[in-house]
C-alpha positions as CSV (number, residue, x, y, z in Angstrom):
1,M,-42.7,6.9,-43.9
2,P,-39.6,9.0,-43.5
3,Y,-39.5,11.7,-40.8
4,C,-39.9,15.3,-41.9
5,R,-39.8,18.2,-39.6
6,G,-42.9,19.9,-40.8
7,S,-45.0,16.8,-41.3
8,S,-48.3,16.9,-39.5
9,N,-48.9,13.2,-39.7
10,N,-45.7,12.3,-37.9
11,Q,-45.9,9.0,-36.1
12,Y,-43.0,9.9,-33.8
13,T,-43.5,12.0,-30.7
14,G,-41.3,13.6,-28.0
15,A,-37.8,14.7,-28.8
16,I,-38.0,13.7,-32.5
17,S,-41.0,15.9,-33.2
18,L,-38.8,18.8,-31.8
19,G,-36.1,18.0,-34.4
20,V,-33.8,16.1,-32.0
21,S,-32.8,12.6,-33.0
22,E,-32.9,9.7,-30.6
23,K,-29.1,9.5,-30.6
24,E,-28.8,13.1,-29.7
25,M,-31.4,12.6,-26.9
26,A,-29.5,9.6,-25.6
27,M,-26.2,11.5,-25.6
28,A,-27.9,14.4,-23.7
29,N,-29.3,12.0,-21.1
30,G,-26.0,10.1,-21.0
31,S,-23.9,13.1,-20.6
32,K,-25.2,13.7,-17.0
33,E,-24.6,10.0,-16.3
34,A,-21.1,10.3,-18.0
35,L,-20.3,13.4,-15.9
36,D,-21.5,11.6,-12.7
37,K,-19.4,8.5,-13.6
38,R,-16.4,10.6,-14.4
39,A,-16.7,12.6,-11.2
40,H,-17.1,9.4,-9.2
41,S,-14.0,8.0,-11.0
42,N,-12.0,11.1,-10.2
43,F,-13.1,11.0,-6.6
44,K,-12.0,7.3,-6.3
45,K,-8.6,8.2,-7.8
46,E,-8.2,11.0,-5.3
47,E,-9.1,8.7,-2.4
48,R,-6.6,6.1,-3.6
49,A,-3.9,8.8,-3.9
50,K,-4.7,9.9,-0.3
51,D,-4.6,6.3,0.9
52,A,-1.3,5.7,-0.8
53,K,0.2,8.8,0.9
54,V,-1.0,7.6,4.3
55,G,0.2,4.1,3.6
56,A,3.6,5.3,2.4
57,A,4.0,7.5,5.5
58,A,3.1,4.6,7.8
59,Y,5.5,2.4,5.9
60,E,8.3,4.9,6.3
61,A,7.5,5.5,10.0
62,E,7.6,1.8,10.6
63,G,11.0,1.5,8.8
64,R,12.4,4.4,10.9
65,A,11.2,2.7,14.1
66,V,12.8,-0.6,13.1
67,A,16.1,1.2,12.3
68,V,16.0,2.9,15.7
69,K,15.3,-0.3,17.5
70,T,18.1,-2.1,15.6
71,A,20.6,0.6,16.4
72,R,19.6,0.4,20.1
73,L,20.0,-3.4,20.2
74,R,23.3,-3.2,18.4
75,A,24.7,-0.7,20.9
76,L,23.5,-2.9,23.7
77,R,25.1,-6.0,22.1
78,L,28.4,-4.2,21.5
79,A,28.5,-2.9,25.1
80,K,27.8,-6.4,26.5
81,E,30.6,-7.8,24.3
82,A,33.0,-5.2,25.5
83,A,32.1,-5.8,29.1
84,D,32.5,-9.5,28.6
85,K,35.9,-9.0,27.0
86,V,37.1,-6.8,29.9
87,E,35.7,-9.3,32.4
88,G,37.3,-12.2,30.6
89,A,40.7,-10.4,30.6
90,A,40.5,-9.9,34.4
91,K,40.0,-13.6,35.2
92,P,43.1,-15.7,35.2
93,V,43.2,-18.4,32.6
94,K,43.4,-21.9,34.0
95,P,45.4,-24.4,32.2
96,P,43.3,-27.3,30.8
97,T,43.4,-30.3,33.0
98,Q,43.8,-33.8,31.7
99,K,40.9,-36.1,32.0
100,R,41.4,-39.2,34.1
101,T,40.8,-42.4,32.4
102,N,39.9,-45.7,34.1
103,R,42.4,-48.2,33.3
104,S,41.3,-51.7,33.5
105,L,43.7,-54.2,34.9
106,P,44.7,-57.1,32.6
């Protein structure tokens, strides 16, 4: 028997007897769930964005630290090379000596 609003012998109860279809009722119940799901999803997106900012800042800080360390080590290497060059110029250069060979007698 089809549903009629004013029918007294209605076999359906609950929301349908009030004139609200099951689909409308499911959407009404689902809307809170959908809102909760959407809010949770937005929260997760915001958390990921915050984590990305923190990660990017850490990555950049690490890169700057590496650049500073590289510059320091390069300066030390260049200073050592310059000192070695000055020290090498101060030492007299010895002419190369000939190696002695053992000559066997025939």
